[in-house]
Each structure stands twice: as C-alpha cells, then as structure tokens.
C-alpha positions as CSV (number, residue, x, y, z in Angstrom):
1,E,2.7,1.0,0.6
2,A,-0.4,1.3,-1.5
3,L,-3.4,-0.8,-0.7
4,P,-4.3,-3.7,-1.2
5,S,-0.6,-4.6,-1.0
6,G,-1.2,-8.4,-2.0
7,P,-2.2,-8.1,-5.5
8,R,0.4,-5.4,-6.0
9,I,3.1,-8.0,-4.8
10,S,1.9,-10.5,-7.2
11,G,1.6,-8.1,-10.2
12,L,5.3,-6.7,-9.6
13,K,6.7,-10.3,-9.0
14,E,5.2,-11.8,-12.1
15,S,6.1,-8.5,-14.3
16,A,9.5,-8.4,-12.4
17,P,12.8,-7.1,-14.4
18,G,15.5,-9.1,-14.0
19,H,17.4,-6.5,-11.8
20,L,14.5,-7.0,-9.0
21,I,15.8,-8.0,-5.8
22,G,12.3,-8.6,-4.3
23,V,9.0,-6.8,-3.2
24,I,9.1,-5.1,0.3
25,G,5.4,-4.8,2.0
26,G,3.9,-1.6,3.7
27,G,0.6,-0.8,5.5
28,G,2.3,-1.1,8.8
29,A,2.3,-5.0,8.4
30,R,-1.2,-5.3,8.7
31,Y,-1.3,-7.8,5.7
32,L,2.1,-9.7,6.7
33,I,0.6,-13.2,6.0
34,D,-0.8,-12.4,2.8
35,E,2.1,-10.5,2.0
36,M,4.7,-13.4,2.7
37,N,2.5,-15.6,0.7
38,R,2.8,-13.8,-2.2
39,G,6.7,-13.8,-1.8
40,A,7.6,-10.2,0.0
41,I,11.1,-10.3,0.9
42,A,10.6,-7.9,4.0
43,A,7.8,-5.7,5.3
44,M,7.8,-2.0,7.0
45,P,5.6,-2.3,10.2
46,A,4.9,0.5,12.8
47,A,7.5,0.5,15.6
48,E,5.4,-0.2,18.6
49,I,4.8,-4.4,18.0
50,T,8.2,-4.7,15.9
51,D,9.3,-7.8,18.1
52,I,6.5,-9.9,17.5
53,H,6.1,-8.9,13.8
54,V,9.9,-9.9,13.8
55,D,8.6,-13.4,16.0
56,M,6.1,-13.5,13.1
57,W,8.5,-13.3,10.3
58,N,10.7,-15.7,11.8
59,A,8.0,-18.2,12.2
60,Y,6.9,-18.2,8.6
61,Q,10.3,-17.9,7.3
62,S,10.9,-21.2,9.6
63,G,8.1,-23.2,8.1
64,N,5.8,-22.7,11.2
65,V,3.0,-21.0,9.4
66,A,0.9,-22.0,12.1
67,K,2.7,-19.9,14.8
68,A,3.1,-17.0,12.4
69,R,-0.9,-17.0,11.8
70,D,-1.4,-17.2,15.9
71,L,0.7,-14.3,16.2
72,Y,-1.1,-12.3,13.3
73,M,-4.3,-13.3,15.0
74,R,-3.3,-12.2,18.3
75,V,-2.1,-8.9,17.2
76,L,-4.8,-8.1,14.7
77,P,-7.1,-6.0,16.8
78,L,-3.9,-3.3,17.6
79,L,-3.4,-3.6,13.8
80,V,-6.8,-2.3,13.1
81,I,-6.8,0.3,15.5
82,Q,-3.5,1.3,14.3
83,T,-5.6,2.3,11.1
84,I,-7.6,5.0,12.6
85,Y,-4.9,6.1,15.3
86,R,-1.7,6.0,13.3
87,M,1.1,7.6,15.4
88,R,-1.4,8.1,18.5
89,L,-1.2,4.6,19.1
90,T,2.2,4.0,18.1
91,K,3.6,6.5,20.6
92,Y,0.9,5.3,23.5
93,I,2.0,1.7,23.1
94,L,5.6,2.8,23.0
95,K,4.9,4.9,26.1
96,K,3.4,2.0,28.0
97,R,6.0,-0.3,27.1
98,G,8.6,2.3,28.4
99,V,10.1,3.1,25.3
100,C,9.2,6.8,24.9
101,K,8.8,9.0,28.0
102,N,5.6,10.9,26.5
103,S,2.9,9.7,23.9
104,K,2.3,13.1,22.3
105,V,2.2,13.6,18.7
106,R,2.4,16.7,16.7
107,A,-0.3,15.8,14.2
108,P,-4.0,16.4,14.5
109,L,-5.0,12.9,15.2
110,A,-7.9,11.3,17.0
111,R,-7.7,11.0,20.4
112,F,-8.7,8.1,22.7
113,D,-11.2,8.2,25.3
114,S,-11.5,6.1,28.5
115,Y,-13.0,3.1,26.8
116,D,-10.7,2.9,24.0
117,E,-7.7,3.5,26.8
118,A,-9.5,0.4,28.8
119,E,-9.6,-1.6,25.5
120,L,-5.9,-1.0,24.6
121,S,-5.1,-2.1,28.3
122,T,-6.7,-5.6,27.7
123,Q,-5.3,-6.2,24.4
124,L,-1.6,-5.3,25.5
125,E,-2.2,-7.5,28.7
126,S,-3.0,-10.0,26.0
127,L,0.3,-10.0,24.4
128,A,2.5,-9.6,27.1
129,G,3.8,-12.9,26.9
130,V,4.7,-12.5,23.4
131,M,6.3,-9.1,23.5
132,K,10.2,-9.0,24.3
133,L,9.4,-5.7,26.7
134,A,6.0,-6.1,28.0
135,P,3.9,-2.7,29.1
136,S,4.3,-1.5,32.3
137,K,1.5,-1.5,34.4
138,T,2.4,2.0,36.0
139,A,3.2,3.6,32.6
140,A,0.5,6.1,32.2
141,A,-0.5,7.7,28.8
C-alpha cells in the first residue's frame, strides 16, 4: 500500500519473478484508474463505497473506461476527504447507508464539524444514483 502506488506497480510488474500472479493496488483505491492502467489485478478500497469501486472496476475491465473514469471523478471528493478522516469517514458513511448502527471510532481521529457534515451530505446525495444502498435521509451521524 505504499504510495505512490502507480510507479511501484509498474516496477513490480517489470521486475516480477515468474511466479508472481499479479499486483494489488492499495491506498483505499484512491488511485484505482492509474493502478488498473498499470496492470493491477485488484484493489483494496475502504468499505464505505465498495459498490461503486466494483462498478468502476467492472466498467474498466469490460472496456468502458469512460464510465470507469466518470465514476472515479464522482467519488474523488470523498476519496480526498478519506485521506484525512480515515475510519471516521468510513463509519460515518456506513451509518448513513444503514450498514452500521453508529459512527463511533476508537482511534483519536479528527472530527467533522457542521460544515463537513453538510458537505458530506451533498456529496452523498450526488452519489445516490450510483450506490446500491443509498444513504438514508433520516440516518444521523
């Protein structure tokens, strides 16, 4: 999962021993398109938008790179926020989507303020059409 993942994936593939099956991208799938362009065989996304990452992966693998890029551009704002808030964002979104009962995290991570929560609500609303399980409008953080 060391970043930048793209050059590492290229380097591993170029110097790969014969028994290497493939390279898996990391970093919460924030660089998924670049990793797929470089031949990654899988990714390790965070759980909050895995369904969208699956759609992105499937679109790319079926040759619909434009759709994969469109999905990537749509989730990129959340992926950027995820770099700072990590599990707090994951739990927040999973609660909003009805997967978790609460959004508590054990780690001492930065907290969202009211502006952050409003922005996250806007971003989640913009993704509702591509999520398999859309956020509940009644789920509080």
